[in-house]
PDB file of N, CA, C, O and CB in Angstrom:
ATOM      1  N   MET A   1     203.553-111.200  56.313  1.00  0.00           N
ATOM      2  CA  MET A   1     202.405-111.820  56.957  1.00  0.00           C
ATOM      3  C   MET A   1     201.627-110.756  57.725  1.00  0.00           C
ATOM      4  O   MET A   1     202.194-109.880  58.379  1.00  0.00           O
ATOM      5  CB  MET A   1     202.850-112.969  57.901  1.00  0.00           C
ATOM      6  N   ASN A   2     200.344-110.866  57.621  1.00  0.00           N
ATOM      7  CA  ASN A   2     199.562-109.942  58.424  1.00  0.00           C
ATOM      8  C   ASN A   2     199.302-110.559  59.803  1.00  0.00           C
ATOM      9  O   ASN A   2     199.679-111.702  60.062  1.00  0.00           O
ATOM     10  CB  ASN A   2     198.227-109.589  57.713  1.00  0.00           C
ATOM     11  N   LYS A   3     198.664-109.804  60.666  1.00  0.00           N
ATOM     12  CA  LYS A   3     198.473-110.244  62.058  1.00  0.00           C
ATOM     13  C   LYS A   3     197.595-111.484  62.145  1.00  0.00           C
ATOM     14  O   LYS A   3     197.843-112.361  62.972  1.00  0.00           O
ATOM     15  CB  LYS A   3     197.856-109.121  62.890  1.00  0.00           C
ATOM     16  N   ASN A   4     196.571-111.566  61.302  1.00  0.00           N
ATOM     17  CA  ASN A   4     195.682-112.729  61.338  1.00  0.00           C
ATOM     18  C   ASN A   4     196.423-114.004  60.953  1.00  0.00           C
ATOM     19  O   ASN A   4     196.253-115.039  61.598  1.00  0.00           O
ATOM     20  CB  ASN A   4     194.489-112.517  60.404  1.00  0.00           C
ATOM     21  N   GLN A   5     197.231-113.937  59.923  1.00  0.00           N
ATOM     22  CA  GLN A   5     197.992-115.111  59.502  1.00  0.00           C
ATOM     23  C   GLN A   5     198.978-115.534  60.582  1.00  0.00           C
ATOM     24  O   GLN A   5     199.152-116.724  60.842  1.00  0.00           O
ATOM     25  CB  GLN A   5     198.735-114.829  58.192  1.00  0.00           C
ATOM     26  N   LEU A   6     199.614-114.565  61.202  1.00  0.00           N
ATOM     27  CA  LEU A   6     200.563-114.852  62.271  1.00  0.00           C
ATOM     28  C   LEU A   6     199.855-115.507  63.457  1.00  0.00           C
ATOM     29  O   LEU A   6     200.355-116.474  64.033  1.00  0.00           O
ATOM     30  CB  LEU A   6     201.274-113.563  62.718  1.00  0.00           C
ATOM     31  N   ARG A   7     198.682-114.968  63.815  1.00  0.00           N
ATOM     32  CA  ARG A   7     197.907-115.526  64.924  1.00  0.00           C
ATOM     33  C   ARG A   7     197.441-116.946  64.598  1.00  0.00           C
ATOM     34  O   ARG A   7     197.495-117.828  65.455  1.00  0.00           O
ATOM     35  CB  ARG A   7     196.695-114.628  65.241  1.00  0.00           C
ATOM     36  N   GLU A   8     196.986-117.168  63.366  1.00  0.00           N
ATOM     37  CA  GLU A   8     196.551-118.501  62.951  1.00  0.00           C
ATOM     38  C   GLU A   8     197.711-119.492  63.002  1.00  0.00           C
ATOM     39  O   GLU A   8     197.535-120.637  63.419  1.00  0.00           O
ATOM     40  CB  GLU A   8     195.956-118.454  61.535  1.00  0.00           C
ATOM     41  N   GLU A   9     198.876-119.058  62.586  1.00  0.00           N
ATOM     42  CA  GLU A   9     200.053-119.927  62.627  1.00  0.00           C
ATOM     43  C   GLU A   9     200.419-120.279  64.067  1.00  0.00           C
ATOM     44  O   GLU A   9     200.747-121.428  64.366  1.00  0.00           O
ATOM     45  CB  GLU A   9     201.245-119.251  61.928  1.00  0.00           C
ATOM     46  N   GLN A  10     200.364-119.290  64.954  1.00  0.00           N
ATOM     47  CA  GLN A  10     200.658-119.543  66.368  1.00  0.00           C
ATOM     48  C   GLN A  10     199.617-120.474  66.983  1.00  0.00           C
ATOM     49  O   GLN A  10     199.953-121.363  67.765  1.00  0.00           O
ATOM     50  CB  GLN A  10     200.711-118.219  67.151  1.00  0.00           C
ATOM     51  N   ASP A  11     198.342-120.261  66.620  1.00  0.00           N
ATOM     52  CA  ASP A  11     197.278-121.134  67.125  1.00  0.00           C
ATOM     53  C   ASP A  11     197.476-122.571  66.653  1.00  0.00           C
ATOM     54  O   ASP A  11     197.289-123.517  67.419  1.00  0.00           O
ATOM     55  CB  ASP A  11     195.904-120.618  66.674  1.00  0.00           C
ATOM     56  N   GLU A  12     197.853-122.724  65.398  1.00  0.00           N
ATOM     57  CA  GLU A  12     198.085-124.063  64.852  1.00  0.00           C
ATOM     58  C   GLU A  12     199.262-124.741  65.556  1.00  0.00           C
ATOM     59  O   GLU A  12     199.203-125.936  65.846  1.00  0.00           O
ATOM     60  CB  GLU A  12     198.345-123.987  63.335  1.00  0.00           C
ATOM     61  N   GLN A  13     200.313-124.000  65.827  1.00  0.00           N
ATOM     62  CA  GLN A  13     201.454-124.561  66.553  1.00  0.00           C
ATOM     63  C   GLN A  13     201.036-124.998  67.955  1.00  0.00           C
ATOM     64  O   GLN A  13     201.454-126.051  68.436  1.00  0.00           O
ATOM     65  CB  GLN A  13     202.601-123.536  66.633  1.00  0.00           C
ATOM     66  N   GLU A  14     200.212-124.182  68.604  1.00  0.00           N
ATOM     67  CA  GLU A  14     199.736-124.523  69.948  1.00  0.00           C
ATOM     68  C   GLU A  14     198.857-125.775  69.902  1.00  0.00           C
ATOM     69  O   GLU A  14     198.971-126.641  70.769  1.00  0.00           O
ATOM     70  CB  GLU A  14     198.951-123.338  70.563  1.00  0.00           C
ATOM     71  N   ARG A  15     197.984-125.877  68.898  1.00  0.00           N
ATOM     72  CA  ARG A  15     197.140-127.074  68.753  1.00  0.00           C
ATOM     73  C   ARG A  15     197.997-128.316  68.543  1.00  0.00           C
ATOM     74  O   ARG A  15     197.719-129.367  69.120  1.00  0.00           O
ATOM     75  CB  ARG A  15     196.156-126.907  67.575  1.00  0.00           C
ATOM     76  N   GLN A  16     199.024-128.204  67.732  1.00  0.00           N
ATOM     77  CA  GLN A  16     199.909-129.339  67.482  1.00  0.00           C
ATOM     78  C   GLN A  16     200.650-129.749  68.757  1.00  0.00           C
ATOM     79  O   GLN A  16     200.828-130.938  69.023  1.00  0.00           O
ATOM     80  CB  GLN A  16     200.914-128.998  66.372  1.00  0.00           C
ATOM     81  N   ARG A  17     201.078-128.760  69.541  1.00  0.00           N
ATOM     82  CA  ARG A  17     201.769-129.051  70.797  1.00  0.00           C
ATOM     83  C   ARG A  17     200.829-129.756  71.776  1.00  0.00           C
ATOM     84  O   ARG A  17     201.207-130.736  72.418  1.00  0.00           O
ATOM     85  CB  ARG A  17     202.320-127.752  71.425  1.00  0.00           C
ATOM     86  N   GLN A  18     199.594-129.241  71.881  1.00  0.00           N
ATOM     87  CA  GLN A  18     198.618-129.850  72.780  1.00  0.00           C
ATOM     88  C   GLN A  18     198.257-131.259  72.320  1.00  0.00           C
ATOM     89  O   GLN A  18     198.090-132.165  73.137  1.00  0.00           O
ATOM     90  CB  GLN A  18     197.357-128.984  72.866  1.00  0.00           C
ATOM     91  N   LYS A  19     198.140-131.434  71.015  1.00  0.00           N
ATOM     92  CA  LYS A  19     197.828-132.750  70.465  1.00  0.00           C
ATOM     93  C   LYS A  19     198.939-133.743  70.798  1.00  0.00           C
ATOM     94  O   LYS A  19     198.669-134.887  71.166  1.00  0.00           O
ATOM     95  CB  LYS A  19     197.624-132.666  68.939  1.00  0.00           C
ATOM     96  N   ALA A  20     200.179-133.302  70.667  1.00  0.00           N
ATOM     97  CA  ALA A  20     201.318-134.171  70.975  1.00  0.00           C
ATOM     98  C   ALA A  20     201.350-134.516  72.464  1.00  0.00           C
ATOM     99  O   ALA A  20     201.624-135.660  72.827  1.00  0.00           O
ATOM    100  CB  ALA A  20     202.639-133.496  70.559  1.00  0.00           C
ATOM    101  N   GLU A  21     201.073-133.536  73.327  1.00  0.00           N
ATOM    102  CA  GLU A  21     201.042-133.795  74.772  1.00  0.00           C
ATOM    103  C   GLU A  21     199.925-134.771  75.114  1.00  0.00           C
ATOM    104  O   GLU A  21     200.114-135.691  75.909  1.00  0.00           O
ATOM    105  CB  GLU A  21     200.858-132.479  75.558  1.00  0.00           C
ATOM    106  N   PHE A  22     198.754-134.561  74.504  1.00  0.00           N
ATOM    107  CA  PHE A  22     197.614-135.439  74.755  1.00  0.00           C
ATOM    108  C   PHE A  22     197.922-136.860  74.304  1.00  0.00           C
ATOM    109  O   PHE A  22     197.611-137.824  75.004  1.00  0.00           O
ATOM    110  CB  PHE A  22     196.362-134.915  74.040  1.00  0.00           C
ATOM    111  N   ARG A  23     198.529-136.980  73.144  1.00  0.00           N
ATOM    112  CA  ARG A  23     198.891-138.306  72.621  1.00  0.00           C
ATOM    113  C   ARG A  23     199.893-139.000  73.551  1.00  0.00           C
ATOM    114  O   ARG A  23     199.803-140.206  73.783  1.00  0.00           O
ATOM    115  CB  ARG A  23     199.484-138.182  71.193  1.00  0.00           C
ATOM    116  N   ALA A  24     200.838-138.231  74.074  1.00  0.00           N
ATOM    117  CA  ALA A  24     201.823-138.804  74.996  1.00  0.00           C
ATOM    118  C   ALA A  24     201.141-139.296  76.270  1.00  0.00           C
ATOM    119  O   ALA A  24     201.498-140.348  76.801  1.00  0.00           O
ATOM    120  CB  ALA A  24     202.913-137.764  75.341  1.00  0.00           C
ATOM    121  N   LEU A  25     200.160-138.538  76.759  1.00  0.00           N
ATOM    122  CA  LEU A  25     199.423-138.975  77.949  1.00  0.00           C
ATOM    123  C   LEU A  25     198.630-140.243  77.668  1.00  0.00           C
ATOM    124  O   LEU A  25     198.610-141.159  78.490  1.00  0.00           O
ATOM    125  CB  LEU A  25     198.482-137.866  78.434  1.00  0.00           C
ATOM    126  N   LEU A  26     197.976-140.303  76.512  1.00  0.00           N
ATOM    127  CA  LEU A  26     197.225-141.510  76.158  1.00  0.00           C
ATOM    128  C   LEU A  26     198.148-142.717  76.060  1.00  0.00           C
ATOM    129  O   LEU A  26     197.825-143.799  76.551  1.00  0.00           O
ATOM    130  CB  LEU A  26     196.480-141.309  74.833  1.00  0.00           C
ATOM    131  N   ASP A  27     199.295-142.524  75.425  1.00  0.00           N
ATOM    132  CA  ASP A  27     200.252-143.624  75.304  1.00  0.00           C
ATOM    133  C   ASP A  27     200.711-144.100  76.674  1.00  0.00           C
ATOM    134  O   ASP A  27     200.889-145.298  76.899  1.00  0.00           O
ATOM    135  CB  ASP A  27     201.459-143.194  74.465  1.00  0.00           C
ATOM    136  N   LYS A  28     200.900-143.162  77.581  1.00  0.00           N
ATOM    137  CA  LYS A  28     201.339-143.518  78.928  1.00  0.00           C
ATOM    138  C   LYS A  28     200.234-144.254  79.683  1.00  0.00           C
ATOM    139  O   LYS A  28     200.500-145.225  80.390  1.00  0.00           O
ATOM    140  CB  LYS A  28     201.766-142.263  79.702  1.00  0.00           C
ATOM    141  N   MET A  29     198.991-143.785  79.531  1.00  0.00           N
ATOM    142  CA  MET A  29     197.869-144.396  80.245  1.00  0.00           C
ATOM    143  C   MET A  29     197.575-145.801  79.740  1.00  0.00           C
ATOM    144  O   MET A  29     197.289-146.705  80.525  1.00  0.00           O
ATOM    145  CB  MET A  29     196.625-143.529  80.109  1.00  0.00           C
ATOM    146  N   PHE A  30     197.646-145.978  78.436  1.00  0.00           N
ATOM    147  CA  PHE A  30     197.250-147.252  77.852  1.00  0.00           C
ATOM    148  C   PHE A  30     198.440-148.062  77.358  1.00  0.00           C
ATOM    149  O   PHE A  30     198.325-148.839  76.410  1.00  0.00           O
ATOM    150  CB  PHE A  30     196.291-147.018  76.717  1.00  0.00           C
ATOM    151  N   ALA A  31     199.569-147.875  78.001  1.00  0.00           N
ATOM    152  CA  ALA A  31     200.768-148.602  77.590  1.00  0.00           C
ATOM    153  C   ALA A  31     200.527-150.103  77.744  1.00  0.00           C
ATOM    154  O   ALA A  31     200.052-150.564  78.781  1.00  0.00           O
ATOM    155  CB  ALA A  31     202.004-148.153  78.426  1.00  0.00           C
ATOM    156  N   PHE A  32     200.853-150.837  76.724  1.00  0.00           N
ATOM    157  CA  PHE A  32     200.678-152.285  76.750  1.00  0.00           C
ATOM    158  C   PHE A  32     201.808-152.907  77.547  1.00  0.00           C
ATOM    159  O   PHE A  32     202.986-152.649  77.302  1.00  0.00           O
ATOM    160  CB  PHE A  32     200.632-152.869  75.317  1.00  0.00           C
ATOM    161  N   LYS A  33     201.427-153.716  78.487  1.00  0.00           N
ATOM    162  CA  LYS A  33     202.424-154.428  79.277  1.00  0.00           C
ATOM    163  C   LYS A  33     202.243-155.913  78.990  1.00  0.00           C
ATOM    164  O   LYS A  33     201.341-156.562  79.520  1.00  0.00           O
ATOM    165  CB  LYS A  33     202.286-154.113  80.818  1.00  0.00           C
ATOM    166  N   GLY A  34     203.093-156.417  78.165  1.00  0.00           N
ATOM    167  CA  GLY A  34     202.982-157.810  77.784  1.00  0.00           C
ATOM    168  C   GLY A  34     203.208-158.733  78.968  1.00  0.00           C
ATOM    169  O   GLY A  34     204.152-158.564  79.739  1.00  0.00           O
ATOM    170  N   GLY A  35     202.344-159.687  79.095  1.00  0.00           N
ATOM    171  CA  GLY A  35     202.453-160.624  80.204  1.00  0.00           C
ATOM    172  C   GLY A  35     203.223-161.858  79.804  1.00  0.00           C
ATOM    173  O   GLY A  35     203.588-162.042  78.643  1.00  0.00           O
ATOM    174  N   LYS A  36     203.456-162.681  80.772  1.00  0.00           N
ATOM    175  CA  LYS A  36     204.151-163.929  80.508  1.00  0.00           C
ATOM    176  C   LYS A  36     203.167-165.059  80.777  1.00  0.00           C
ATOM    177  O   LYS A  36     202.451-165.041  81.778  1.00  0.00           O
ATOM    178  CB  LYS A  36     205.446-164.070  81.385  1.00  0.00           C
ATOM    179  N   GLY A  37     203.134-166.006  79.914  1.00  0.00           N
ATOM    180  CA  GLY A  37     202.283-167.158  80.127  1.00  0.00           C
ATOM    181  C   GLY A  37     200.873-166.937  79.607  1.00  0.00           C
ATOM    182  O   GLY A  37     200.589-165.997  78.865  1.00  0.00           O
ATOM    183  N   ASN A  38     200.014-167.834  80.025  1.00  0.00           N
ATOM    184  CA  ASN A  38     198.634-167.857  79.569  1.00  0.00           C
ATOM    185  C   ASN A  38     197.735-167.541  80.753  1.00  0.00           C
ATOM    186  O   ASN A  38     197.727-168.282  81.735  1.00  0.00           O
ATOM    187  CB  ASN A  38     198.267-169.231  78.935  1.00  0.00           C
ATOM    188  N   TYR A  39     196.980-166.455  80.675  1.00  0.00           N
ATOM    189  CA  TYR A  39     196.146-166.037  81.806  1.00  0.00           C
ATOM    190  C   TYR A  39     195.135-167.111  82.184  1.00  0.00           C
ATOM    191  O   TYR A  39     194.875-167.326  83.368  1.00  0.00           O
ATOM    192  CB  TYR A  39     195.419-164.737  81.476  1.00  0.00           C
ATOM    193  N   THR A  40     194.561-167.789  81.190  1.00  0.00           N
ATOM    194  CA  THR A  40     193.540-168.785  81.503  1.00  0.00           C
ATOM    195  C   THR A  40     194.100-169.919  82.348  1.00  0.00           C
ATOM    196  O   THR A  40     193.353-170.572  83.078  1.00  0.00           O
ATOM    197  CB  THR A  40     192.942-169.343  80.225  1.00  0.00           C
ATOM    198  N   GLU A  41     195.391-170.160  82.261  1.00  0.00           N
ATOM    199  CA  GLU A  41     196.015-171.186  83.100  1.00  0.00           C
ATOM    200  C   GLU A  41     196.601-170.576  84.371  1.00  0.00           C
ATOM    201  O   GLU A  41     196.478-171.148  85.453  1.00  0.00           O
ATOM    202  CB  GLU A  41     197.110-171.922  82.316  1.00  0.00           C
ATOM    203  N   ASP A  42     197.236-169.417  84.236  1.00  0.00           N
ATOM    204  CA  ASP A  42     197.916-168.798  85.377  1.00  0.00           C
ATOM    205  C   ASP A  42     196.956-168.352  86.464  1.00  0.00           C
ATOM    206  O   ASP A  42     197.329-168.328  87.637  1.00  0.00           O
ATOM    207  CB  ASP A  42     198.727-167.617  84.914  1.00  0.00           C
ATOM    208  N   ARG A  43     195.724-167.995  86.105  1.00  0.00           N
ATOM    209  CA  ARG A  43     194.791-167.519  87.133  1.00  0.00           C
ATOM    210  C   ARG A  43     194.447-168.614  88.126  1.00  0.00           C
ATOM    211  O   ARG A  43     194.076-168.325  89.264  1.00  0.00           O
ATOM    212  CB  ARG A  43     193.516-166.990  86.490  1.00  0.00           C
ATOM    213  N   HIS A  44     194.563-169.857  87.714  1.00  0.00           N
ATOM    214  CA  HIS A  44     194.278-170.961  88.626  1.00  0.00           C
ATOM    215  C   HIS A  44     195.433-171.218  89.588  1.00  0.00           C
ATOM    216  O   HIS A  44     195.278-171.961  90.557  1.00  0.00           O
ATOM    217  CB  HIS A  44     193.974-172.224  87.836  1.00  0.00           C
ATOM    218  N   LYS A  45     196.569-170.621  89.334  1.00  0.00           N
ATOM    219  CA  LYS A  45     197.727-170.785  90.209  1.00  0.00           C
ATOM    220  C   LYS A  45     197.744-169.754  91.331  1.00  0.00           C
ATOM    221  O   LYS A  45     198.622-169.792  92.193  1.00  0.00           O
ATOM    222  CB  LYS A  45     199.008-170.687  89.401  1.00  0.00           C
ATOM    223  N   GLN A  46     196.782-168.833  91.328  1.00  0.00           N
ATOM    224  CA  GLN A  46     196.710-167.819  92.372  1.00  0.00           C
ATOM    225  C   GLN A  46     196.319-168.479  93.689  1.00  0.00           C
ATOM    226  O   GLN A  46     195.606-169.483  93.689  1.00  0.00           O
ATOM    227  CB  GLN A  46     195.702-166.703  91.994  1.00  0.00           C
ATOM    228  N   PRO A  47     196.775-167.927  94.807  1.00  0.00           N
ATOM    229  CA  PRO A  47     196.419-168.520  96.093  1.00  0.00           C
ATOM    230  C   PRO A  47     194.907-168.453  96.306  1.00  0.00           C
ATOM    231  O   PRO A  47     194.283-167.406  96.133  1.00  0.00           O
ATOM    232  CB  PRO A  47     197.158-167.804  97.245  1.00  0.00           C
ATOM    233  N   MET A  48     194.348-169.575  96.678  1.00  0.00           N
ATOM    234  CA  MET A  48     192.909-169.657  96.904  1.00  0.00           C
ATOM    235  C   MET A  48     192.619-169.382  98.374  1.00  0.00           C
ATOM    236  O   MET A  48     193.437-169.704  99.236  1.00  0.00           O
ATOM    237  CB  MET A  48     192.355-171.048  96.482  1.00  0.00           C
ATOM    238  N   PRO A  49     191.472-168.794  98.667  1.00  0.00           N
ATOM    239  CA  PRO A  49     191.123-168.565 100.073  1.00  0.00           C
ATOM    240  C   PRO A  49     190.875-169.901 100.769  1.00  0.00           C
ATOM    241  O   PRO A  49     190.498-170.887 100.137  1.00  0.00           O
ATOM    242  CB  PRO A  49     189.872-167.650 100.190  1.00  0.00           C
ATOM    243  N   ASP A  50     191.090-169.911 102.052  1.00  0.00           N
ATOM    244  CA  ASP A  50     190.886-171.120 102.843  1.00  0.00           C
ATOM    245  C   ASP A  50     189.384-171.354 102.983  1.00  0.00           C
ATOM    246  O   ASP A  50     188.704-170.634 103.715  1.00  0.00           O
ATOM    247  CB  ASP A  50     191.573-171.004 104.247  1.00  0.00           C
ATOM    248  N   ILE A  51     188.871-172.357 102.282  1.00  0.00           N
ATOM    249  CA  ILE A  51     187.434-172.627 102.256  1.00  0.00           C
ATOM    250  C   ILE A  51     186.920-172.991 103.643  1.00  0.00           C
ATOM    251  O   ILE A  51     185.828-172.571 104.026  1.00  0.00           O
ATOM    252  CB  ILE A  51     187.120-173.754 101.268  1.00  0.00           C
ATOM    253  N   ASP A  52     187.691-173.764 104.398  1.00  0.00           N
ATOM    254  CA  ASP A  52     187.242-174.158 105.737  1.00  0.00           C
ATOM    255  C   ASP A  52     187.026-172.940 106.630  1.00  0.00           C
ATOM    256  O   ASP A  52     186.048-172.883 107.376  1.00  0.00           O
ATOM    257  CB  ASP A  52     188.260-175.106 106.384  1.00  0.00           C
ATOM    258  N   ALA A  53     187.918-171.984 106.560  1.00  0.00           N
ATOM    259  CA  ALA A  53     187.776-170.777 107.376  1.00  0.00           C
ATOM    260  C   ALA A  53     186.535-169.992 106.962  1.00  0.00           C
ATOM    261  O   ALA A  53     185.832-169.443 107.811  1.00  0.00           O
ATOM    262  CB  ALA A  53     189.031-169.891 107.254  1.00  0.00           C
ATOM    263  N   ILE A  54     186.268-169.941 105.670  1.00  0.00           N
ATOM    264  CA  ILE A  54     185.085-169.228 105.188  1.00  0.00           C
ATOM    265  C   ILE A  54     183.818-169.926 105.662  1.00  0.00           C
ATOM    266  O   ILE A  54     182.875-169.271 106.108  1.00  0.00           O
ATOM    267  CB  ILE A  54     185.097-169.130 103.650  1.00  0.00           C
ATOM    268  N   VAL A  55     183.792-171.252 105.568  1.00  0.00           N
ATOM    269  CA  VAL A  55     182.613-172.010 106.008  1.00  0.00           C
ATOM    270  C   VAL A  55     182.376-171.806 107.499  1.00  0.00           C
ATOM    271  O   VAL A  55     181.235-171.634 107.926  1.00  0.00           O
ATOM    272  CB  VAL A  55     182.781-173.515 105.696  1.00  0.00           C
ATOM    273  N   LYS A  56     183.440-171.824 108.292  1.00  0.00           N
ATOM    274  CA  LYS A  56     183.297-171.612 109.736  1.00  0.00           C
ATOM    275  C   LYS A  56     182.734-170.231 110.036  1.00  0.00           C
ATOM    276  O   LYS A  56     181.876-170.086 110.907  1.00  0.00           O
ATOM    277  CB  LYS A  56     184.647-171.790 110.440  1.00  0.00           C
ATOM    278  N   ARG A  57     183.206-169.221 109.328  1.00  0.00           N
ATOM    279  CA  ARG A  57     182.692-167.860 109.548  1.00  0.00           C
ATOM    280  C   ARG A  57     181.221-167.760 109.182  1.00  0.00           C
ATOM    281  O   ARG A  57     180.448-167.111 109.887  1.00  0.00           O
ATOM    282  CB  ARG A  57     183.499-166.842 108.734  1.00  0.00           C
ATOM    283  N   VAL A  58     180.829-168.397 108.087  1.00  0.00           N
ATOM    284  CA  VAL A  58     179.426-168.364 107.668  1.00  0.00           C
ATOM    285  C   VAL A  58     178.558-169.085 108.687  1.00  0.00           C
ATOM    286  O   VAL A  58     177.494-168.593 109.064  1.00  0.00           O
ATOM    287  CB  VAL A  58     179.255-169.000 106.274  1.00  0.00           C
ATOM    288  N   MET A  59     179.012-170.255 109.134  1.00  0.00           N
ATOM    289  CA  MET A  59     178.233-171.020 110.118  1.00  0.00           C
ATOM    290  C   MET A  59     178.117-170.255 111.427  1.00  0.00           C
ATOM    291  O   MET A  59     177.056-170.253 112.053  1.00  0.00           O
ATOM    292  CB  MET A  59     178.875-172.396 110.368  1.00  0.00           C
ATOM    293  N   LYS A  60     179.187-169.612 111.842  1.00  0.00           N
ATOM    294  CA  LYS A  60     179.161-168.825 113.075  1.00  0.00           C
ATOM    295  C   LYS A  60     178.182-167.662 112.939  1.00  0.00           C
ATOM    296  O   LYS A  60     177.423-167.375 113.865  1.00  0.00           O
ATOM    297  CB  LYS A  60     180.573-168.302 113.417  1.00  0.00           C
ATOM    298  N   ALA A  61     178.199-167.003 111.801  1.00  0.00           N
ATOM    299  CA  ALA A  61     177.276-165.891 111.570  1.00  0.00           C
ATOM    300  C   ALA A  61     175.835-166.376 111.559  1.00  0.00           C
ATOM    301  O   ALA A  61     174.947-165.691 112.066  1.00  0.00           O
ATOM    302  CB  ALA A  61     177.603-165.186 110.250  1.00  0.00           C
ATOM    303  N   GLN A  62     175.594-167.550 110.986  1.00  0.00           N
ATOM    304  CA  GLN A  62     174.240-168.104 110.966  1.00  0.00           C
ATOM    305  C   GLN A  62     173.779-168.455 112.376  1.00  0.00           C
ATOM    306  O   GLN A  62     172.625-168.214 112.731  1.00  0.00           O
ATOM    307  CB  GLN A  62     174.179-169.347 110.066  1.00  0.00           C
ATOM    308  N   GLU A  63     174.676-169.022 113.181  1.00  0.00           N
ATOM    309  CA  GLU A  63     174.330-169.365 114.562  1.00  0.00           C
ATOM    310  C   GLU A  63     174.014-168.111 115.368  1.00  0.00           C
ATOM    311  O   GLU A  63     173.054-168.090 116.138  1.00  0.00           O
ATOM    312  CB  GLU A  63     175.473-170.145 115.226  1.00  0.00           C
ATOM    313  N   GLU A  64     174.816-167.074 115.194  1.00  0.00           N
ATOM    314  CA  GLU A  64     174.573-165.825 115.914  1.00  0.00           C
ATOM    315  C   GLU A  64     173.255-165.200 115.484  1.00  0.00           C
ATOM    316  O   GLU A  64     172.535-164.637 116.309  1.00  0.00           O
ATOM    317  CB  GLU A  64     175.723-164.840 115.684  1.00  0.00           C
ATOM    318  N   GLU A  65     172.938-165.294 114.212  1.00  0.00           N
ATOM    319  CA  GLU A  65     171.671-164.756 113.714  1.00  0.00           C
ATOM    320  C   GLU A  65     170.502-165.557 114.281  1.00  0.00           C
ATOM    321  O   GLU A  65     169.460-164.993 114.616  1.00  0.00           O
ATOM    322  CB  GLU A  65     171.637-164.775 112.167  1.00  0.00           C
ATOM    323  N   ALA A  66     170.682-166.882 114.387  1.00  0.00           N
ATOM    324  CA  ALA A  66     169.620-167.728 114.944  1.00  0.00           C
ATOM    325  C   ALA A  66     169.403-167.421 116.424  1.00  0.00           C
ATOM    326  O   ALA A  66     168.267-167.467 116.895  1.00  0.00           O
ATOM    327  CB  ALA A  66     169.962-169.219 114.758  1.00  0.00           C
ATOM    328  N   LYS A  67     170.464-167.111 117.163  1.00  0.00           N
ATOM    329  CA  LYS A  67     170.344-166.782 118.588  1.00  0.00           C
ATOM    330  C   LYS A  67     169.580-165.480 118.788  1.00  0.00           C
ATOM    331  O   LYS A  67     168.857-165.330 119.773  1.00  0.00           O
ATOM    332  CB  LYS A  67     171.732-166.680 119.233  1.00  0.00           C
ATOM    333  N   LYS A  68     169.733-164.548 117.872  1.00  0.00           N
ATOM    334  CA  LYS A  68     169.048-163.263 117.986  1.00  0.00           C
ATOM    335  C   LYS A  68     167.540-163.421 117.821  1.00  0.00           C
ATOM    336  O   LYS A  68     166.774-162.623 118.361  1.00  0.00           O
ATOM    337  CB  LYS A  68     169.587-162.282 116.947  1.00  0.00           C
ATOM    338  N   LYS A  69     167.112-164.426 117.093  1.00  0.00           N
ATOM    339  CA  LYS A  69     165.673-164.627 116.838  1.00  0.00           C
ATOM    340  C   LYS A  69     165.018-165.310 117.954  1.00  0.00           C
ATOM    341  O   LYS A  69     163.813-165.557 117.905  1.00  0.00           O
ATOM    342  CB  LYS A  69     165.441-165.404 115.593  1.00  0.00           C
TER     343      LYS A  69
END
């Protein structure tokens, strides 16, 4: 083998190594994590914010804004 062929072979090995590392990173980043149940139903089971507390905060903010005027 001449020097050019040897260098090309080494470059190809390095490209293959980098490609494998990159693929491993992609697999790690986009790993599928299978869920349990149905999201369209389960999302409604999440704790909801207290609507009364939100309404009170909004009304209080409106009253304070009205006092400033």
